[in-house]
N, C-alpha and C positions, 0 to 999 in steps of 0.2 A: 395681722392674722385674725381669724374668726374663732372665738372660743365658745363652746357649748358647755353649759354647766348643768349638772344634775342637782336640782334643788329639793331640799326637805324643808317644808314650811313648818313653823312653830305653832300654827293655829289654823283653824278652818278658813276657807275663802271669806273675804271680808266684804262688807257693804261698800267699801271704798273702791272696789274693783268695778271698772266700767262694764265688764261683762255681766256681773251680777245685776247691775242696774238695767242693762238691756234685757236680761231674762225677766226682770220685774215688769218692764214695759210690755213684753210679749205676752205675759200672763194676764195683766190687768187691763191693757189697752192694745189688743192685738191688731187693730186697724192702724195703729200708730207706728208700726214697724214693717217696712217693705224691703225685700231683697230684689235687686236688679241683677239678673244673670247675663243679660246681653252685654257684650263689650261696649264700652263707652270711651270716647276720646276726652282726655283731661283738659285739652285746649278748648275752652268755652262750653263744651257740651254739658259738663257736670253742673255748672252754674245755671246754664239755660234750662236744664230739666227741672232743677229745684224751683226756679222762678216761674216757669211755665205751669208746673203742677200747682203752685200757689194761686197764680192769677187766673188760670183757666179751669183748673180742677178743684180749686178751693180746698186743697189738702196740703198739710204740712207734716207728713210723717217723717220719722227717722228713716234715712235711706242708706242701705249697704250695697255698694257696687262691687260685685264679686270679681269682675274682669275689667280692669282699667288698662287701656293701651299703654305699653311701654314700661310697666312695672309689675312686680309680683305681689305687691301689697293691695289688698282690697281697701276701698275708701268708704269711711263712715261720715255722713254729713247730715245737716238739718237736725242735729240732736237737740238743740235748745229752742226750736221754733214753736214751743207750746208752753204756756204758763202752767198748765196742769202737769206736764211732764217734769218741769223744773220743781214744782211743788212736791211731786212724787219723790224726787231725788233727795229732798231734805225732810221728808216725812211730815209735810205740812198740807193743810187744806189750801186750795188755790187762793181763797180770800184771806188767808193768814200768812202768806209768804213774807210780807213786809215785817210782821211781828216776829216771825221765826228768825228772819235774818237779823233783826235788831237784837234779839236775845242772844244770838251767836256772837255778835260784836261785843255785847256786854258781859257774856260769860264764856270767854274763849277756853279751849282745851289745848294745852301745849302738845306739840308733836312728840313722837317717840321714834328713836333711831333703832333700827333692826339690822341684823347682820346681812341679809340679802332679801331678794324678792323677785317676782316674776319678770320684772323689767330687765333682769340680768341674764335671762336665758341665752341670749345671743349678745356677744360683745365684739364690736368691730373697731379696730384701731389702726393707725398708720395708713398704709396704702389701701386697706380695706374700707376706709371711710369714703363713701360716695353718695353725696346728696342727690345726685342725678339718678340714683336707683329708686328714690322715693317718687311718688306720683307727681308728675310735672304739670301741676294745675295752673292754667292761665284763666283767670276769673272773668275779666272784662275786656271788651274791645279797647285798645289803646294802652293796656297794661304793658309795662316794659319787659316783662318776663314772668318767671315762675315765682310765686310768693307762698310762703307757709303762713297760714292765717290762724292756726290754732295753737301756736307755740306759747306755752306758759313759762316765763322765765323764773328761775330760782337763783338768787344771788345774795351776797353778804357785803355789808359796808366793810371796806378794807381796813378801817381803823376801829371797828367796834363789832360787838356781837348782835348786830341789827340786821335782820333779814327782810327781803322784799320779794314778793311774787307779783307778776303782772303779765298782761298780754302784749307781745311785741311782734310785729310782722317782720318776716325775714325774706329777703330777696336773694335767691340762689344765683351766684355768679360763677363759681367753680365747684369742683367736687367737694372741696373742704372750706369754701369761703362764701359768706353771705354779707349783704348789707343789712343793717338793722335800723328801724325807726325808733329812736328814743324820744319820748315826748319831753319837750323842753320844760325843765323845772320839776319834773316828777322824780321819784325816788331812785329808779335805776339810772337815770341820767345823772343824778347827783353822785351815786356810787362810782360811776365811770369817771366823772370829773375828779373825784378824790384820787382814784387810782392813777389817772392820767397825770395829775400834778406830782405824783411820786414816780413817774416814768414806768409805771407798771401796767400790765394787762389786767383786766377784771375777770376773774373766773366766773363763769355763768353756765347754767344748764337749762335746757328747754324741754319741757314735758309735752308730748303730743299723744293724745288719746287718754283723757282723764274723765273720771266720774264727774257729773255735773255739779256736785257739791264742791269739788275742788275748783272747778271753773268759776263758780259763783264766789268762792272765798278769795280767789286770786284777784278779783275785781273790787274787793273792799276798798273804800276810800277813807283814809283817816290819817292820823299822825304817823310819821316815819317809825315811831316806837311801837306801833301796833303791828303784831305779827300776823300776816295773812294766813300762815300755816295753822295757827291756833284757831282762827275763825273757820277754816276748812274743817278742823277737828270738831268744833262745836256744831257745824252743819251736818257732819257725818254722825255725830253722837258718840264719837270715840276718838282717841288720838290718831292723827294722821301718821301713818307709818312711813318713815324716811330711810333711804339707804345712801351711803356715801358713793360719790362718783368714782369711776375708775381712774380718772386723770387729775382730779382735784379734790379738795375737801368740801365741795358743794354737796348739799344734801337734797335729794329729790324724792318724789313720790314712788314708793316701792312697787305699787300695783298699777303703774301706768302701762300703756301699750309700748311707748318708745321714749327714749331720752337722747337728746343731742347734747353732748358735753363740749364746751367751747370756752373761748375767752374773747372779750372785746378788746381789741388792740388799742394801745395809746397812740395818739398823734397820727392816726390813720383815718382817712375818709375816702369814700368812693361814691360814684353816682348811684342814686337809688330813686326809683320811680321813673315815670308816673305810675300811679296805682289808684284804682277806684275805691274810695274810702266810704265810711259810714255816712258821710255828709251827702252822698249822692253825686259827688263830683270826683273827677280824676285829677288829683293834684300832680303838678309837674315834677320834673327831676330835681332832686336836692342832693347836696353832699351830706352823706350820713356816715355813721360809725361803721367799722369793719369787724366782722366776727370770723374767727378762725376756729374751725371744728377739729377737735382732737379725738373724739370717739363717738360712736353711736351704739347704744344698747337697746335691745327690744325683746319682747316676747317672741318665742319661736314662730308663732302664727299671728304676728301682730297685725292689727288693723291700723290704718293711717286715718287720722281724723282731719277733716277740713271744715272750715266755717265759711258760709256764704256771706261775705261782707256786705253790709248795708241792707240786708234783708232780715227777716224775723229771727233766723238762727243767731244772728249777731246782735240785733237790737234788743230783743227780750233779755238775753243773757246779761248785757251791760246795764240795762236800765234798772233792774231789780236792786243791785248793790248801790247804784247812784241814788235811788229813791230812799233807801234805808239810811244812807249817810246824810242826805239832805234833811230827812225827817228828824234825825238825831240832832243835827245842828240847829234847826229851827226850834225844836223842842227845848233846847238849852236856854233859848232866849224867850220863847213864847210857849209855856207849858200847855196851852190850850190848842195847839196845832191839831188838826183833825185828819189831814191827808196830804200826800205829796205825790205828784205824777211827773214823769219825764216823757212828754208826748212826741218830742222831735229833737234833733240835734241842738245842743246848747240851750235848751229850753226847759223851764220848770214851772209847773203850776202848784201852788200851795193854798190850802184852805185852812182858816183859823177861826176860832170863836173869839172875836176881838173883845177884850174886857175893857180896855182903855184906849183912847186915841193914840195913834202913832205906832201901834203894834204891826200894822200892815207894812209900813216902811222898814221896821226892824226885821221883819221876816225876809224882806228883800235883801237886806244887808247880810243877814245870817246865811242865806243861800249862796250869795256871791262869795262869802268867806270860806264856805265849806267845799266848794268844787271849782277848781281852776277852769274847767270847761264851760261853766255856766255863763251865758251871755244875755239871756232874757228870762226874767222871773215875773210871773203874774200871781198876785195874791188876791184871793177872794174870801168871802164869808163862808161859814160852815154850812149854810143852806144851799150852797152851789156844789154840785158834783163835779170834781175836777177830772173825772174819767169820762165826762160827757162834754165834748167840744162845743156843742150848741149852748150849753149852760154857761160855760166860761165866756164865750163870745157875748152872750146876753148880759153877763155881769160887766164886761168891758164896755158895752154900749150904754148901759143904764146906770152904772154906779161910779163912773170914772170921768173926770175932767182932765184932759191932757196937760193943761198948763199947771194944774195943781198936783196931779197924781203920778206923773212920769218922772222918774229919777234916772239921770244919765251919768255914768261914771266913765271918765276918759282916761286914756293912757294906762291901761291895766293889762296884765298878762291873761291870755286865754289860750285857746287851742291853736297849735301850729298847723292844724288840718282845716282851719276855716279859710275858704278861698276868698273871702271878702276883705281880709286884713291886708293893709299895705305892707307890713312886715310880718314874718312868721310869728303868729301868736300875740302880736302887740295890737290890742283891740280896745274898743269901747263896749260898755255893757249898759243895759237899760232894764229898769224894773217898773212895773205898773201896779199901783195899789188900787185894785178894783173892789175894795171893800166899801160898804155903805158908810156915808159920812153924815153926822158925826158918829153914829152907831147904827147897827142893824135895827135895834129896837125903836130908834127915833126916826128911821127912814120911812119913806112912803111905803105903805103896806102892800104886800103882794096879794093879788086876787087868787082865790082858790075855790074849789068845789067844797061845800060843807062836809066836814069829816064824817058825819053820820050817813050822808048820802053816799059818799065814797065807800064806806064800809058795807052798806047793805046792797049796793048794786052788783048784780052778777051778770057778766057778759052773756053767759049761756041762756039767760032768761029772755034775751032780746035778739040775739044773733045765732045763726045755725052753727 
């Protein structure tokens, strides 16, 4: 049945509401929000328009498609394709996003359970559950079907009060069944293995249509004991409001657009993929875990959110939490770390002010230990801007000797989405210490324009 509820909210609309954030974007960055009223086909056309607008129009606005073929739900996409917009979502300056995220990890705000919320306005259970009423988006040529790319999972360890939130792609197979990609060795994978060993299904819920602060918090990387929901709260500046699911005790974001309530079945696998992932490759079919959907709840006028995988909407969102986690891990070993950047899949650049010999290699080891996905780490001195690829390559060329400065680690766990691995996620890793030896102060000096000349020269005095 479908149940409509008349809700009385206990407080004014909150900043953790996606709609409030979109209103902020419209007011402060009006060119960053575009409504498309013409009907669009969710098979390839949505992704094609986002990518074409970026490559040919050099624009990355939030896009709201009002009419999507085959569904009543409008589709919101490209939400995260701007560092300035993500900074706006967490009340930070674009240059201070890393520091703001680190502060949230260090000063989390525990969530708060509330009786109800907007995500409960419509409740669909039993025969009324139909995943095929959602936008049937096919992203890339060669994809094996419809994938939900913006689903944030909420789940609890079956044996402890330990919660996890993460992004997990879902492949729709039937009206109430999907495959799910659980990253090997990650926390939700571990929760499912614990439940499976007990011959139990793992209750889980997937939030679709979330405030970007919630999205950023879901991607926090740290110990299993760190609660991503508390990091979301710190990014929002207030406790994340949670409501209990209709069909389980799982707690979910009360102000989301939509929630899919489900369970991951024990001892069941199905064919999942191929799907074009963030690596830029379309990985083939694998046997993956099976999700059975028990209910869908949503706002009465819900928007469906999509993420354009492997493009800026996806990559910016994921790299900000990765950079914060890596910075924190390297800082624990080398307090003089100055910057961290994730410029490409499985790759990290780190700059440090090296005080004593060997800290460059220690930074490499710290980065590998902090992130399962890291496969290549390059460490440079603090005078090299890691956000400038030309400078990093210059340091690699002039401060590095391959036989001395490259470290290779074999037989390690990495990403099961890396197409170069002989087995899913069983990989080698390599780090490059491109710091000056024995120290920057003792290394061949860099040439430069005299500082007084640099300071007094004005381009306008010589050029029109």
